[in-house]
N, C-alpha and C positions, 0 to 999 in steps of 0.2 A: 823761565825754563820749564819744559814739560816733564812729565813722568816717563820713565821707561816702562815697558810692559812687565818686566820683572818686579819693579817697585809696585805697580798696581796689584800684581798677584800677591805681594806681601803687604797689602794695604792694611790688614788688621793689626800690623805692628805700629801703626800711627796711633796717636793719642785719642782713641775713640771715646774715652771717658769724657772728653770735653764736649761731646755731643749730647750727653745725657740731659743736660739742662734744657735742651731744645726739643726733646722728644715730643711728638704730638700726643694728645690724650687718647688712650686706647678706648675705642668704642665697641669693640666686637669680642674680645677674648674673655672667657670666663675663668674662674678659679678651677684648678684641677686638684682637688683635695686628695683623692686616692692616689693619683700619680705622685704628688708631693710626699705622701707617706711611704710609698714603695721606694722612691728614690732615697729618702732619708734612711731607710732600713736596708738598702741594697747590699749585696755581698758579692764582691768581685770573684769570679769563678773561672775555671777552665772547662771547656767542652771538648775533651779528648775524643777523637774520632767523630766529632760532630754531635756529641750528646753529653748530658750531665746525669750521673747515676747516683741515687741514694739508696742505702740498704733499708729494707722494711722488715721488721720482725713480724712474722705472719702466723706462727703457730708454736705452741709449747711442745707439740708432738708427744704428749704424756704417755708413758707406759706404766703408770702407777698401778700397783696391785697389792692386795692383802695377801699375807702368807703366814704360815705357822710351822714351827719346827723345821723339818727338812723338806718342806714343800719346794717343788721346782719353781723358779722364777724366770722371767724372760727379759730380754733386752731388745732395744730397737735402735735403728739409725735415726739421727736427728738432722733435719735440714730446715731450720726455723726462719730462714731469711730469703727474701727475693729482692730484686733491684728495680728501681724505677728507671725510666729512660726518657729524659726530657731533651727536646731539641732547642735550637736557638733560631732567631730571626735576624734579618738585616733591615735597617731603615735608612733611607737616603732622602735628603732634601738639599736643594741648591739653587743658586741664581747666577745670572750672567749679565755682563755689561758689554754692549757693542761700542765701537769707537765713536759712532755718531751720538749715542746717548751721553758718553763722557764729554764729547765736544760741547754738546748743548748745556752741560753742567759746568762748563768752563774749565774742563780738564783736558789737556793736550797730551798725546802720546808721542814718544820718540823711540827710534831704534838705536840711538846713540847711548851706549852704556854709561857715559860720563854725564848724562843729562841730569839736571836737578829741577825740582818743582818749586814754584813760587809759593809764598805764604797763602795767596788766594786759592791756588790749586789744591794745596794741602787741606785748607778749610772745606773746599767743595767736596773733596774725596772723603773727608771725615763725615760730613753730612750724609753723603750718598751711601757710604758703607754702614754708617750708624743705623739708618732707616732699614737697609736691606738685611743686616744681621739681626736686627730686632724682629723683623718679620720672619726670618729663617728660624730663630729660636722659638718664637711663638707657634710657628707652623709645626715644628717637630714635637713640641710639647703637646699640642692638640692631637696630633696623630697618635702619639704614644698613649695619651690619656684614653682615647677611644679604643685603641687596640687592647690595652690592658683590661678593659671591661668586657669586651666582646668574646665570643666563643671560638674565634678563628675561622668561622665559615665564610667570612667576608673576603678572604684571600687565602689561596693555598700556600702563600709565602709568609703569612702572619702567624705569630704564636697564638695558641689557645689561651685566652685570658681568663679572668675571674669567673665568667659565667659558664666556662667549660670545666674549670677545676672545681668550682662550687656550683653545681648544676641544680636546676629545679627538677631534673630527672636523674637522681644520683646513682641509680642502679643500672644505668645503661652507658655504654661507651667505654673505650679504652683511654684511660687518663694516665699520662706519664708512663705508658707502656704496660700498664696493669689493667686487666679487664674487670670493671666494677661488677659485672654480672656474676663473676666467679668468686669474688671475695667481698663478703659483707663489711669487713673492716675498711674497705677502700671506697666508702660511700659517705659523702658529706651529708649534713643535716639540711633538709629542705622543708620549709613550712610556708605554704602558699595559700593565697586567697583568704587571708585572715580578715575577719570582720573587725571593724573599728573597736567595738566594745570588748573584744577578746584579745586585743593587741598586747597588753601588758602581760597577761598570763601566758600567752603563746610565746612571747620573747623569753620569758623565764624558762619554759620548757625547752626551747632551742639552746639556751645557755647551758642547761643541765645536760642535754644530749652531748654538747661539745666537751663538757667536763668529764664525761663517763670514762673515757680512755685517756689516761695520762694527766688528767686534771687540768687541761688547758683552758685558761680563761680568755675571753676576748679582751683585747686592749685597743681596738680600733673598730668603730662602727660607722662606715660611710653609708649614706642613703640619699634617695631622691627627695624632692621637695614635698610631694604628697605624703610620703611615708613620715618625713620629719614633722610636718604639720599635724598629722593624725596622732603621732606619739606625743607631741607637745600638748594637744588638746586633751588627750586621755590622761596624761600626767597631771595637768591642771585640775581636771575633774576629780582625780584621786587624792590630790593633796591641795587643800584650800589654804592659801596664804594671803596675807595682807601686809604690804611693806609701805610704811609711811615715812617720808623724809621731811623733817621740819624745815620749813621755809618761811619767808616773810609773810606775815598775815595769816599763817595757818599751815596745815599739812599739804605737802605735794604728793600726790598719788601717782605711781607709775605702774600700771597693770601689765606691762609687757614682760616677756620671759627672755632673759639674756642667754641662757643655755639650758639644755635638758640632758640629764645623765641616765645611764642604765647601769646599775650596780657600780656607780662611781666612774664609768666610762662615758665621755660625752658622745652623743650622737652628732655626727658631722654631716651637715647637708653639703653634698658635692654637686655643684651646678653642672658638672660634666654629665651626670646621669640624665638630666633634663635636656641638655644639649644633644645628647645621643638620641633621645626620643625625637627631638625635632629633626635631626638628620635622617633617621630611619622611618619617620612618619608613624611612630608607635606611641603608646601611652604606658609602656611596661616599666621603663627604668625609673620614672618618677615615683613608682609605688614599691621600689625594691630597696632592701638593706642587706648588708653583709655583716656577720660577726666574725672578725678576723683577729689573728694573733701574729705579731711580727716575727716570732720564732718559727711559725709553721708555714708561712707563705713568704717567698723570697723572690725579689727581682735580682737576677744574676747577670750583670753585664760581663762580657768577656774582658779579660785584662787588657788595658790599653785601648779598648774599642768603645768607650762610652763618650758620646758627643765629640767624636774625633773630627777635627778640621781637615778637609781634603782639598788641596789646590790642584785640580786636574790640569794637564798640559793643554795648551791652545791647540786647536785643530788647524791643519794646514790650509783648509779650504774656506775658512771664515775668520774674520778679525773680531774675535770675541774673547773676553776674559771670564773664566768660570770660578765660582766659589762653591764648595760643597761641604756637607757635614753628614756623618754616618754614625750609626750605633749598631752594635751586635749584643743581643741580650736574650735571656730566657726567663721564664716565670715558672717556679716550681713549688711543690709542697711535699712534705714527708709524712703528713698525717691528715688525710681528707676528713676523717670522722670528727675532727676537732673544729671544723669550719662550718658555718651555717649561712644559708640564704633565706630571707623572708620576703614575702610580698603581701600587700594588703589588697583587698577586693575593690 
């Protein structure tokens, strides 16, 4: 017996887990380290009237004055806060099956609501949906990983990502509704064109700059491959170590480095940086690193709108079944001056 079109549209309710053992080996998708970190630390939020607002303490407005005896003193009004204004973006991805593709896969459709599928048809649908949903998931992850790194100039409908919030020109632009040219406190730390020999000391300076206000320490350091390798080589030169593991017939020497840390925080090579370079035809991202803190930079999905499955209605003029997935999200910070971007020459 064939499937009904309604059953096809609800196809994700079938046991897709049985398909996992048959998945083809992925040859193209890279790890998205920064995306994983943002998603892990995401905070579901509301964007009332289309924006998310955070208060910023911007001035003490001090009216302190010395006085003696009956000297006249003065008072002033205080308005120590302003508000950020962050927007959100929408992302869609989806796929469709036409009836002939389903037929070729051994899946028949029926308009009879009492129709039921055979075991072979169910297996075919599981295989087809399993492959398609995997591709859908990977496609959305790649799109989000690229968007969260870029500055938003690639599309008027994209959110401004890390390279907008943590800019190599921190004193220009309006970030989250606040003009960085007008407020020195609303400028991230940027340290660019660093020579290899100076990398360790310059990273220390950037860390200190981030600590200056609020004592915020980085707890996540994503970077491109060239930056990671340069930091590893400079660290190895600064700290000479020899690790010998006793083995049969003598010592086994492994000169490789398993991980490199900066003040106890691991540097994480994110292959997405280098993939973005390949996509854009640049050599910028592989030489870049960010000093981030999970309390100061937030991915904010709208409530109920993160990775939402969307089953669009069939169109009357074509025999096609659609499957979609959407996200609504923003990326915000409440303290730019605690965040840093570094690049090597």
